[in-house]
N, C-alpha and C positions, 0 to 999 in steps of 0.2 A: 444410753440409759434414760435420757429425757423422753425420747420417742417411745420407749417401752412403757414408761410410767404413764404418759398421756394416753396411750392405747388402752392400758388396763383400766385407768380411771374412768374413761368415757364408756367403754364397753360394759362395765359392771353396773351402770345406772341407766340402761336403756329400757327397762321394763316398766314398772310403775314407780314414780319418783315423788317423794314428799320432802320438802326442804324447810327447815326451821332454823333461823339464825345462821344461815349459810352452811348448815351441816346436813348434806343430803343423805337420805337413806332410801333404799330401793329394793324392789323385787327383780329377779333376773330369770327369764325364761328363754329357751331356744325357739326359733321361728317355727320349726316343724320336727316331727318324729315320723319315721316310716315303719309300717307294720302290715302284716297280712291279717285278713279277717279271721277271727278265732284265736289270734295270738294274744299274749299278754304284753302290754306296753307300759313304760314308765315315762311320765311327763315331768321333766325336771323343773323345780322351782327353788331357787336360793334367795336369800335376802340378807341385807346388811343394815347395820345401825351405825350412826356416827359416834365418834368419841371412844371412850373406854368402857370397860366392863360395867361400870356403874350406870351406863345409859340403857342397859338391857332391861326390858320390862319383866316383872316376875310372872305375869300371866299373859298369854298370847292366844287369841282365838284364830283358828285356821279354817278358811272356807275355800271351796273350789266352785267355779261357775262354768257352764257350757254356753256356747254361742255359735251362731251360723257364720259370722264373720266379725272382724275387729272393727271398731274397738269393743272391748268386752262389756263396758258399761254396767248396767244393772240387770243383765240377763240372769236366768234362773240359777239358783244355787243347787248343786247336785250332791254336795258333800259338806257336812259340818263336823269336822274332826272333834272339836271341843265337846259337842253334845252327842257324838257318835250317831249322827243322823245321815241317812243315805236316801237320795231320791229313788222312787220306786223302780224306774227302768234300770238302775244300777245296783239294785239290791244283791248282795253277795258277790259283787264283782269289783268293789273299790276298797282300797286301803291306802294309808299314808306311809311313805318311805322316808326315813331320815328322822332326826331328832331336832325339833325347832329350838329347844333351849340350849343344846350343847353344840349342834352342828350348823345351825342356821339353814336347815334343809327341810322343806315341806313338799317333797315330790309326790305326785299322784300315781298310783299303780292301778291300772284297769285290766281286768282279766276278761278273756273271751271278747275281744273288741269287735264291735259291729259297725257296719257302714252307716248305720243310723245314729251312732254316737257322735256327739259334738257337732261339727268336727273340730271346733276350737275350744280350748280349756284355759281358764285363767285362775291363778291363785290370788287370794285376798287374805291379808293379815290385819288383825285389829288388836293392837296393844291395849292393855287395860289399865296401865298406870304410866308414870313418868311424863305425862303430858304429850305423848307421841300420838299423832293422828293415824287413822287407818291408811294402808297402802295396798294398791291392787295393780296387777299387771294389766295394761291397756291392750297390748298387742297379743298376748297369749301364745299358745302353741297349737298348731294344727296337726291333726293326724292325716297322713297321706298313705294311700294304698298303692301297691304295684300296679302298673298299667294305667294309672290315672294321669291325665294331662295336667302338669303342674310346673310352676316356676319357683326356683329356690335361690336365695341369696344368703351370703354370710352376713353376720351382724356388723362387723367392723373390718375395714381395710386400712392398715398402716401405710403411710406414704412419706416420702422424703422430698422436700422442696427442691424443685428444679429437675427432678427425675421423672420417668414415665411409670405410671402405675396402672394396674388393671383391676376393675371391680367385677368380680365374677357374676354371671347370670346363668344358672344351670336350668336347662329345659328338659323335662322328663316326658316321654311318650307323647310327643307332638303329632297328632294325626294329620297326615297329608303334607307335612313339612311346614316350616315357618314362613308366613307371608309378610309379616310386618312386625317391627320392633320399635317401641317408643321408650326412651329413657327420660325420666323426670328427676329433677333435683331442686333443692331449696333448703331452707333452714327448719322446716317442719318435719318431725319424725313420722308424720302420717303422709304417705305417698301422695294421695289425691289432693292434698292441700298445697302442693308445690307447683308454682306457675311455670317454671322453666322446662321446656321439652325439646327433644330432638328425635326425629323419626327416620327410620330406614325401611324400605319396602323391597319386595322381590322384583318390582319393575324399575326401581331406581337404586342401583348399588354404587353409584358414583361417590367418590370421596368428597366430603364436605370441607369447605375452607375454615376449619376450626381446630382447636386442640383436642376435640372429642372424635373418636372413631370406634368402630366395632372391630373385634379381633379378627373374625373371619365369617362374615354373614353369608349364608344362614347357619353354617355349621357351628359357629361359636359366636354368640351375641353378647359376650362380655364387653364392658365399656373400657376403652383405653383412653387415658388422659395423659397428654404429653406436656412436660414442663409444669409439674404440679406447683401451685402457688397457694398462699394462705386463703385466697378467695375460693378455692376449690373445697374448702373444709365444710362440706354440706352433706345432706342425706340424699342418697340416690336409689332409684328403684327402676326396674325394667318391666315393661308390659309387652307381652308376646301375643300375636294374633295368628291363628291358624284357621283357615276357612272362615266359619262364622263365629268362632270362639276367641275370646281374649282372656288371657290369664296374667295376673300379677303375683308377686310373692304374697302368699296368703296372709301373712302377718301384717302386710301393708306398710311396713316400716322401711324396707329396703336396706341399703348399706350406708355406712358413714365413712367417707374417705378422710383420713386424718393427715395433717401436715406437721412435720417437725418444725419447731420454732427456731 
């Protein structure tokens, strides 16, 4: 029960977090959604508030931004739900799914998706009362099309101290096969900020004298951790190189391996 509680608590606050008086509230987005050009896609965004019903704001402004890569930052706003405004390139193709006041859902629906859209989308919420600050997803959600070379990771991996756990790294449509894999880890949710690295290449597949190994390079480049310890409670992400291209999980946050206390 403690493991499940910890897993849910940390997973639900990985998007955009604002904390006041140790009561965090956050937005929640998946790392990616897949779709074909011309399809309609829904980009999920949920949010939470601390405390009881009395903490809910009466008025909530909802925005969506698009960006080329994370973090989302101050990239252009493409949809202002509150004022019913849509950026020109999305006119007639965007709508909001969910009820922000009753369901805590502000998902974005895009019709007739184009390869020039996004490819990353971030939701932003601005409460207008109760002293709550704006909150925005930093990682966002990427749209991925079939046939594109991409790397995908799950948001969170539960683990039990002393056991072996595997952090998945899914590689889609790698042209010419995988040449090199680098795993990064550290305490930052942004992959590139973490200093710890370990690399495997097609020229050197020997086992490394460490608790870290790959499941089956190059077929499966997921990371195996033997003897999970509290010190392994970090953020992990894989970088995959094929020929002259390198790909990371596009939301740049990787996975978080959690240990039971």
